[in-house]
Structures are given as C-alpha cells and as structure tokens.
LUMVEX-757543 format. One record per residue (C-alpha): x, y, z; residue number from 1. Coordinates in Angstrom, 2 decimals. Layout:
# LUMVEX-757543
+---------+---------+---------+-----+
!       u !       v !       w !   i !
+---------+---------+---------+-----+
!       X !       Y !       Z ! NUM !
...
+---------+---------+---------+-----+
# end
This chain:
# LUMVEX-757543
+---------+---------+---------+-----+
!       u !       v !       w !   i !
+---------+---------+---------+-----+
!    0.03 !    0.15 !    0.18 !   1 !
!    1.45 !    3.11 !   -0.97 !   2 !
!    2.18 !    5.79 !    2.08 !   3 !
!    0.19 !    8.90 !    2.27 !   4 !
!    1.86 !   11.81 !    1.19 !   5 !
!    2.34 !   14.49 !    4.28 !   6 !
!    0.53 !   17.39 !    4.32 !   7 !
!    1.57 !   20.63 !    3.07 !   8 !
!    2.43 !   23.43 !    5.65 !   9 !
!    0.05 !   26.48 !    5.84 !  10 !
!    0.89 !   29.79 !    6.76 !  11 !
!   -2.53 !   31.27 !    8.69 !  12 !
!   -2.50 !   35.02 !    8.15 !  13 !
!   -4.93 !   36.97 !   10.29 !  14 !
!   -4.39 !   40.72 !   10.06 !  15 !
!   -7.24 !   43.34 !    9.29 !  16 !
!   -5.27 !   45.42 !    7.03 !  17 !
!   -5.97 !   44.17 !    3.53 !  18 !
!   -2.85 !   45.31 !    1.84 !  19 !
!   -0.90 !   43.48 !    4.46 !  20 !
!   -2.97 !   39.92 !    3.74 !  21 !
!   -2.31 !   40.65 !   -0.04 !  22 !
!    1.42 !   41.26 !    0.23 !  23 !
!    1.95 !   38.34 !    2.63 !  24 !
!   -0.42 !   35.80 !    0.26 !  25 !
!    2.26 !   37.30 !   -2.55 !  26 !
!    5.38 !   36.87 !   -0.58 !  27 !
!    4.41 !   33.06 !    0.58 !  28 !
!    3.51 !   32.40 !   -3.27 !  29 !
!    7.18 !   33.26 !   -4.06 !  30 !
!    8.39 !   30.57 !   -2.24 !  31 !
!    5.48 !   27.91 !   -3.22 !  32 !
!    4.10 !   28.05 !    0.38 !  33 !
!    0.33 !   27.95 !    0.89 !  34 !
!   -1.42 !   30.48 !    2.90 !  35 !
!   -4.57 !   31.24 !    4.17 !  36 !
!   -5.84 !   34.89 !    5.28 !  37 !
!   -8.47 !   35.73 !    7.42 !  38 !
!   -9.58 !   39.59 !    8.15 !  39 !
!  -10.16 !   39.06 !   12.00 !  40 !
!   -9.97 !   36.74 !   14.86 !  41 !
!  -13.37 !   35.80 !   14.74 !  42 !
!  -13.10 !   34.74 !   11.18 !  43 !
!  -10.34 !   32.42 !   11.88 !  44 !
!  -11.99 !   30.71 !   14.95 !  45 !
!  -15.09 !   30.25 !   12.92 !  46 !
!  -13.45 !   28.22 !   10.11 !  47 !
!  -11.07 !   26.74 !   12.90 !  48 !
!  -11.53 !   22.82 !   13.45 !  49 !
!   -8.42 !   21.98 !   15.10 !  50 !
!   -5.07 !   21.34 !   13.89 !  51 !
!   -5.49 !   19.45 !   10.49 !  52 !
!   -2.59 !   20.82 !    8.68 !  53 !
!    1.06 !   21.34 !    9.93 !  54 !
!    1.75 !   25.07 !    9.95 !  55 !
!    2.22 !   28.38 !   11.73 !  56 !
!   -0.16 !   31.49 !   12.49 !  57 !
!    1.05 !   35.08 !   11.56 !  58 !
!   -1.22 !   37.26 !   13.64 !  59 !
!   -1.37 !   41.25 !   13.79 !  60 !
!   -1.32 !   42.15 !   17.28 !  61 !
!   -3.87 !   45.04 !   17.34 !  62 !
!   -7.21 !   44.37 !   15.58 !  63 !
!  -10.87 !   45.38 !   16.67 !  64 !
!  -12.35 !   43.01 !   18.94 !  65 !
!  -10.04 !   40.77 !   19.78 !  66 !
!   -6.24 !   41.18 !   20.01 !  67 !
!   -3.51 !   38.61 !   17.74 !  68 !
!   -2.37 !   37.14 !   21.63 !  69 !
!   -5.98 !   36.67 !   22.67 !  70 !
!   -6.56 !   34.35 !   19.58 !  71 !
!   -3.08 !   32.78 !   20.29 !  72 !
!   -4.40 !   32.37 !   23.70 !  73 !
!   -7.83 !   30.95 !   22.87 !  74 !
!   -6.22 !   28.61 !   20.35 !  75 !
!   -3.90 !   27.26 !   22.96 !  76 !
!   -7.17 !   26.72 !   25.29 !  77 !
!   -8.57 !   24.63 !   22.50 !  78 !
!   -5.52 !   22.29 !   22.17 !  79 !
!   -3.45 !   23.94 !   19.32 !  80 !
!   -0.04 !   23.35 !   19.07 !  81 !
!    0.71 !   25.60 !   16.25 !  82 !
!    3.48 !   28.04 !   16.83 !  83 !
!    2.54 !   31.63 !   16.17 !  84 !
!    4.29 !   34.78 !   14.92 !  85 !
!    2.84 !   38.01 !   16.27 !  86 !
!    3.35 !   41.11 !   13.93 !  87 !
!    3.66 !   44.48 !   15.99 !  88 !
!    3.55 !   47.87 !   15.43 !  89 !
!    6.13 !   50.72 !   16.81 !  90 !
!    5.83 !   51.03 !   20.63 !  91 !
!    4.19 !   47.39 !   21.33 !  92 !
!    7.41 !   45.68 !   22.21 !  93 !
!    6.32 !   45.79 !   25.88 !  94 !
!    3.26 !   43.72 !   24.71 !  95 !
!    5.32 !   41.34 !   22.14 !  96 !
!    7.57 !   40.45 !   25.17 !  97 !
!    4.51 !   39.45 !   27.27 !  98 !
!    3.40 !   37.53 !   24.14 !  99 !
!    6.31 !   35.80 !   24.37 ! 100 !
!    6.02 !   34.81 !   28.07 ! 101 !
!    2.37 !   33.40 !   26.79 ! 102 !
!    4.57 !   30.94 !   24.06 ! 103 !
!    4.28 !   32.74 !   21.08 ! 104 !
!    7.04 !   31.70 !   18.86 ! 105 !
!    8.43 !   35.17 !   18.02 ! 106 !
!    7.29 !   38.64 !   17.16 ! 107 !
!    8.43 !   40.55 !   14.03 ! 108 !
!    8.00 !   44.44 !   14.07 ! 109 !
!    6.30 !   46.37 !   11.00 ! 110 !
!    7.71 !   47.45 !    8.66 ! 111 !
!    9.34 !   44.28 !    8.05 ! 112 !
!   11.81 !   42.82 !    5.72 ! 113 !
!   10.36 !   40.21 !    3.31 ! 114 !
!   13.47 !   38.05 !    4.39 ! 115 !
!   13.19 !   38.64 !    7.64 ! 116 !
!    9.68 !   37.30 !    7.80 ! 117 !
!   10.32 !   34.45 !    5.73 ! 118 !
!   12.66 !   33.39 !    8.32 ! 119 !
!   11.01 !   33.43 !   10.56 ! 120 !
!    8.24 !   31.66 !    9.21 ! 121 !
!   10.83 !   28.73 !    8.11 ! 122 !
!   11.91 !   28.23 !   11.59 ! 123 !
!    8.09 !   28.12 !   13.13 ! 124 !
!    7.31 !   25.69 !   10.82 ! 125 !
!   10.36 !   23.59 !   11.57 ! 126 !
!    9.07 !   23.62 !   15.25 ! 127 !
!    5.62 !   22.71 !   14.06 ! 128 !
!    7.34 !   19.73 !   12.25 ! 129 !
!    9.17 !   18.48 !   15.24 ! 130 !
!    6.35 !   19.02 !   17.54 ! 131 !
!    4.20 !   16.91 !   15.13 ! 132 !
!    6.94 !   14.07 !   14.93 ! 133 !
!    7.09 !   13.80 !   18.48 ! 134 !
!    3.09 !   13.77 !   19.11 ! 135 !
!    3.24 !   10.96 !   16.22 ! 136 !
!    5.92 !    9.16 !   18.18 ! 137 !
!    4.33 !    9.20 !   21.30 ! 138 !
!    1.08 !    8.06 !   19.59 ! 139 !
!    2.78 !    4.87 !   18.01 ! 140 !
!    4.20 !    4.14 !   21.93 ! 141 !
!    0.78 !    4.69 !   23.58 ! 142 !
!   -0.74 !    2.18 !   20.83 ! 143 !
!    2.17 !   -0.45 !   21.38 ! 144 !
!    1.68 !   -0.34 !   24.91 ! 145 !
!   -1.97 !   -1.12 !   24.45 ! 146 !
!   -1.18 !   -4.35 !   23.11 ! 147 !
!    0.90 !   -5.28 !   26.62 ! 148 !
!   -1.32 !   -7.94 !   28.64 ! 149 !
!   -1.90 !   -6.69 !   32.25 ! 150 !
!    0.82 !   -8.94 !   33.32 ! 151 !
!    3.16 !   -7.85 !   30.73 ! 152 !
!    2.38 !   -4.26 !   31.88 ! 153 !
!    3.45 !   -5.04 !   35.29 ! 154 !
!    6.27 !   -6.59 !   34.16 ! 155 !
!    7.68 !   -3.69 !   32.13 ! 156 !
!    6.67 !   -0.98 !   35.02 ! 157 !
!    9.31 !   -3.38 !   37.05 ! 158 !
!   11.62 !   -3.57 !   34.61 ! 159 !
!   12.14 !    0.47 !   33.84 ! 160 !
!   13.22 !    0.86 !   37.76 ! 161 !
!   15.90 !   -1.10 !   37.46 ! 162 !
!   15.04 !   -4.47 !   39.11 ! 163 !
!   16.90 !   -7.52 !   38.30 ! 164 !
!   14.39 !  -10.53 !   37.00 ! 165 !
!   14.53 !  -12.28 !   40.34 ! 166 !
!   13.68 !   -9.56 !   42.72 ! 167 !
!   10.50 !   -9.17 !   40.09 ! 168 !
!    9.89 !  -12.35 !   39.93 ! 169 !
!    9.54 !  -11.85 !   43.80 ! 170 !
!    7.48 !   -9.03 !   43.67 ! 171 !
!    4.82 !  -10.63 !   41.61 ! 172 !
!    4.99 !  -14.05 !   42.67 ! 173 !
!    6.28 !  -15.33 !   39.54 ! 174 !
!    9.01 !  -17.87 !   38.59 ! 175 !
!   12.22 !  -16.20 !   37.09 ! 176 !
!   11.56 !  -17.92 !   34.04 ! 177 !
!    8.47 !  -16.66 !   33.50 ! 178 !
!    9.44 !  -12.83 !   34.05 ! 179 !
!   12.12 !  -13.48 !   31.60 ! 180 !
!    9.37 !  -14.63 !   29.03 ! 181 !
!    7.17 !  -11.50 !   29.85 ! 182 !
!   10.30 !   -9.35 !   29.67 ! 183 !
!   11.22 !  -10.30 !   26.38 ! 184 !
!    7.59 !  -10.46 !   24.99 ! 185 !
!    7.61 !   -6.37 !   26.43 ! 186 !
!   10.77 !   -6.01 !   24.53 ! 187 !
!    9.26 !   -7.12 !   21.00 ! 188 !
!    5.83 !   -5.54 !   21.34 ! 189 !
!    7.28 !   -2.16 !   22.48 ! 190 !
!    9.72 !   -2.87 !   19.85 ! 191 !
!   12.60 !   -1.73 !   22.35 ! 192 !
!   16.14 !   -2.49 !   21.57 ! 193 !
!   17.58 !   -2.54 !   24.96 ! 194 !
!   17.09 !   -1.24 !   28.22 ! 195 !
!   17.59 !    2.46 !   27.64 ! 196 !
!   15.13 !    2.32 !   24.87 ! 197 !
!   12.56 !    0.61 !   26.92 ! 198 !
!   12.91 !    3.31 !   29.67 ! 199 !
!   12.42 !    6.40 !   27.11 ! 200 !
!    9.12 !    4.65 !   25.93 ! 201 !
!    7.94 !    4.46 !   29.78 ! 202 !
!    8.86 !    8.00 !   30.42 ! 203 !
!    6.92 !    9.20 !   27.36 ! 204 !
!    4.00 !    6.85 !   28.63 ! 205 !
!    4.09 !    8.55 !   32.01 ! 206 !
!    4.56 !   11.97 !   30.37 ! 207 !
!    1.20 !   11.49 !   28.31 ! 208 !
!   -0.56 !   10.33 !   31.31 ! 209 !
!   -0.10 !   13.39 !   32.91 ! 210 !
!   -1.13 !   15.79 !   30.39 ! 211 !
+---------+---------+---------+-----+
# end
C-alpha cells in the first residue's frame, strides 16, 4: 500500500489590513508556500477545526474586538500546538514580550523586511514539524503499550525501575523464567532494542498520562 503524502504546511495569516494580507499572500507564493488569510480573529475561529494541517500562525497584534495575542491564547485553550508569530507596530515591544512569555514563537515589528519574515516562518514551521513528529512518536508508543497484557505491563513497570528479574519474580510471585518470558515479549511488542530504549518509552508514556 502506498504511504500517504504528508500534508503541505500552511501559513495562517490573521490581519485586518487588506494590503498586508495581500502582500503576505504574494510573498508566500514566491516561495511556493500555501497561505490562508483572515480579516479578523473571529473569522479564523469560525473556520478553525483543530490543527488539521502542519503550519504556523501569523497574527497582527492590534485588531478590533480581539487581539492577535487573545486569539493565540484562545487557540492554546482549544489544544492548538501551532507556533505563532505576532506582527507588532512601533511601541508594542512591551506587549510583544508578554506575548513571548505566553508562548508565542516570536514577534516581528512592522514594517519588516521580506526575508526577515520568511526566515521566522521557516523556523516556526520547522518547530511545528518537530512537535508533530514527537506527537506521532508518542502515539505509536501508546499504541504499542495497549498491546501489552496486564501482566506484561506490570513486568514492564518493574523492569524500567532497574530491578533484576529475580526481584521482579519475588514481587509479582512468579518464577524467574516466567518473568524472563514476559520481559522478552514486552521488548518485542514495544519495539525496544535495549533497556535504555524501553526506559525512554516508559517516560514518554508517563508524560502522556500526566497531560
């Protein structure tokens, strides 16, 4: 079966200035990067259906009714992981710093040079790709863990603490040979090459459970 092609990244532009939206659209076309523009945060939220595409947000800071920072915070509340670049005007640096503390990827002051914006967008998209890859990896690990029997999961939880097979056998009231067999099946099902590999997976599972 042929593997599905990864979705092309999208730059989502939210700015109430039509000229700026048009200029950014042309700039994205110049590097064959898809962009979708919105004249207001409310328009973006009306169309938003979750992070269906890899991409980044390019948000104007000051817009009527809802600021770019407010939009970013709302998207985070809805579970979005897309990195955001905030476009600011002169004198908005203090607000931009607060935006950075809120988790935005970066900010750029208007008027900006095309290449400066393109560099930031490429960096943001690279971050988005990395986050998506990590999420996929966590999903794969969780799926493998679900194939373990309750007893195999018990053995795995003991193995990653560094306990020897004999001690695990004593704790679980099993024979050492049975623990060895369970341990081998755990390594096989989880696709772990060694103890360190299994430990990293266990840490990832724990982190996911705490989300």
